N, C-alpha and C positions, 0 to 999 in steps of 0.2 A: 559339749554343754557341759558347764562345770558342775560338781556337787551341789556346791553352794543354791545353784540357779536351778536346779533340779526341785530342791529342797523347798523353795520359795513357791516352785510351782503347784507343787503336793500341798502345801498350804492352801495357796489360794484357791485349788480345786476342793479340797475338802470344806473351807469355808463357804465356796458357792454351791456346796452339797447340802450343808447345815441350813443354809438361807431358804432354799429349795422344798428342803423337808419341814422346814418352821413355816412358809406361808401356804405349803398344799393341805397339811397339818391345819391349819387357822381355817382358810377357806373351805375343807371339809366338814370342820366342826359350826361352820356357819350354816353351809347348808342343810346339816341334819336337824340345825336347832329353828331352822324357818320350817323343815317338814313336819317336826317333833309337833310345833307351836300350832300351825296352820290347818295339818291336812284333819286332824280332830274337829275342826271348826265350820268342815263342810255340813251341809245340810243333810245329807243322808249318808254319814260316816258310819253313825251305828249300824244302820242295815248291812254297810258293807264290811265291818269290822266282824258282824255277825256270821256271814257269808264265805269269808276269806281268810280269816283271822281265828278260826274256832280252836283253841289250842285241845280239846276233848278231842275233836275229830283228827286233829293233827297227830294227836297221840296214837290213833285209834288206826289210822291208815297207813302212818311211816314204814311199821314193818311190813305188811304187805307189799308197800312199793316197795321197799330196798329188797326183798327176795323176788319182787318180778326185773328190777333193774339188772339181776343176774342174765335174764335172756339179752337184755340189751349190751351188757359186758361180750355176750358169748357171738352174738352177730357182729361186732365190733371187732374181736379177735379171731376170728375167720375170714374177717372182710380184708383188711388192712395187708396179707399177705400177697393174694391176689391184687387187689388194689396195686400195689407196688409193683409187682411183677408183669401185669399188663402194661401200667404206665409207661415203665420201662422200656417194654418192648415198642411200643408205639413210638415213644419219643426216639430209639434209635431209628426206627424205621422213616420216621420223618427226617431225620437228618444222615440220611445215607446218603451217598453220592455216586452210586453205581447204577448206569443206565438201566440193566438187566432190572432192578429192583423197583422203577418207575409204578408199575401196575400197584404194589406193594404202599408206596407212596402215596399215590391217590386213595388206597383204600384207607390208610391212616386218616388222611385229611380228610376224608367222608365220615367216617367213623365220629373223631373227634367233634367236627360242625353239629353233628347230627345229635349226638349224644347231650353236648354243651347246650344245644337249642331248645330242647324240651327239658321243662321242670323235671326237679327228681321226683315228685310227687304223683307226677303221670307215667312217668315210665315205672314206677312201683306198681301204678294202677294196670298200665298194657303188659308187664311181665308176670306180676304175679298173680293177675286174674285169666291173662290170654293162655299162658303156657300150661298151666293144669285144665286148662278146659279143653285141651288135647287128647285128655281118655286118660292120659299114661298112669301105669301101676306107683302104691308108693313105693318109695318114699319120691320118687320123681314126680309128684302130684302137691306137695306138699307147699303152699303160701309161703312158708317160715324160707323154703332154699330159696324161692323162685325171688320173693323180694328181696333175698341178700344179694342174688346174681342182680337184680337190680340196680342196687347201690352201689356193687363192684365197676359195673358197667359204666353207670353215671361217674361216679366219682375217678374211675382211670381216666377216662377222658381230661377231665379237670389237671390231675396229677401228672397225666404226662404234659400238658404243655409247661407244666412248672420245671420238671425234668428236660424240656427241650431248651427252656430258657438258660437252664443252666449249663446246658452242651452248647450253647451258641456262645454263652460268655466266655467261654474259654477260649485265649487268644488263638491264632490261628500258628501263632510261633510254636505252639507246644506241639501242634502237629509236624511242624515242618521239621521240629527236633526230633521228636520221635521217627520220623521215617528220615532223616539224616542217621539215626544209630541201627537203620536198618530193619524197624519194626514195620508191619504191613498197617495198611489202613484200618482192619479187625483187632489188630495188637495195641495201635495206637490208641484206638476207642477204650478199649480195656485196660490199659494199662497207665495211661496218661491222662485221656479225656474225661473218662467218668466219675473217675476219684476225685478229680477238682470238681467235675459238676456236682454231685453229689452232694461235697461238701459244703456248697455254697447254698444248695437249696432247702438245708434240712428246716432253716427257720419258717419258710413259706410253707413244708410240708406238713409242719406241725399243725400251723394253722388249717389246714386242709382237714386232719386229721382231729381236732378239735371239733370242726363243721361236721364232719361223719358223724359223730359220738351223737351230735345232737339228731342226726336225721334218720339214725337208727329207729328213734321213736316212730316213723313214719310207717316204717314196718307193721305196726300194730293196725294200722286201718285197712290190712286185709286178710287180718285173721289174728296173728299172735297175740296172745296176753302179755305183754311185755308193761313196762310202768307205765306210758300213757294213757293205753288201755285198760288198765287196772285202778288207774285215777278216775277215768271217766266211769268203771264200774262204783267206785265208791260214791262218785258224784253224784250220780243215779239213786246211790242205795240211800244215802245219807240227806238228798237236796241240799247240797252243800258244796262250795267250790275250794274248800281247804285241800282237800285232796290233792290239787292241783299245785299250790302253794308247796305243799310238801313234797310232791315230784319234782318242783322246781328246784328246791333245796338239795335235793338229790343228786341233781345235773350239776348242780353248783360245786359240789364235793366233787366232783369229777375234773369238771371242766375249768375251776379256776386255778388249781395245780399246772394243767396242760397251758393256760395260757401263760401263767408266770413264766414257765421253762419255756417256753416259745419267745417271752421276750428276753429272758436271761442269753441265750442262742443268739437272737439279735444282738443286744450288747456286745457281747464276745468276738462277734464276726466283725462288730463296729471298730472295737478296737484291736482286731486283729489285721485289719486292713487302712485304719488311719490313724495317724499320728495324734490326732485330738479328740476326745473324747465327745460323744455326740450328747445331750443331757436334753 
């Protein structure tokens, strides 16, 4: 490809991006204008505005909700390393090829099927209430602890399938090349297969982390006062639903950057693996 043709392609792509941006901006402006114009004309809009968009209640609840959100971040922070480690272990076990590891492969399959087959909320109830009910001493009877364990066990099953897809996506020739260099099966997995697999699954893994950040709020249903429980307390105190809107705004402050990071990683992966940029 000559420098001139490359330059023309770049000019064309830049023009297409500008055109797409103009169309997207115009369509978004039209939709927003329609919402602003039509929603206030609904018969009970005044009642909804008072119940959900009360500025005074928003200002009053926001600091307490932000403080309660710290617990959500803590649960998320200590859950992620355990999820990744357990998921990677399950994925490697399911992809093992040794006949001696057949019982472990079966156990890994049963684990992923059972954990993914039951809703996260139900696992939080079962583990968060069931295990403390055994009568263990503190801190082992904490609903916060076992609610976090329920999240780890559930999400590890989903993330394990992401890792497994990444491992199976590495071409068999990579393993053959590693074995031709004298590497054992375990060394081939560690030094050749896993680095490629993990790099490929980072975008879908980020999507799971975004979902985890939201599902952390489900732990409040078994006792801990995090942002969702605090919003419910404020709602009952003021007989107003605006605290839930404030809680949603706080979640968006975190989830939107994570989502945009995921999109950026996906776009970078497309550019890396394809000669044509996908729009």
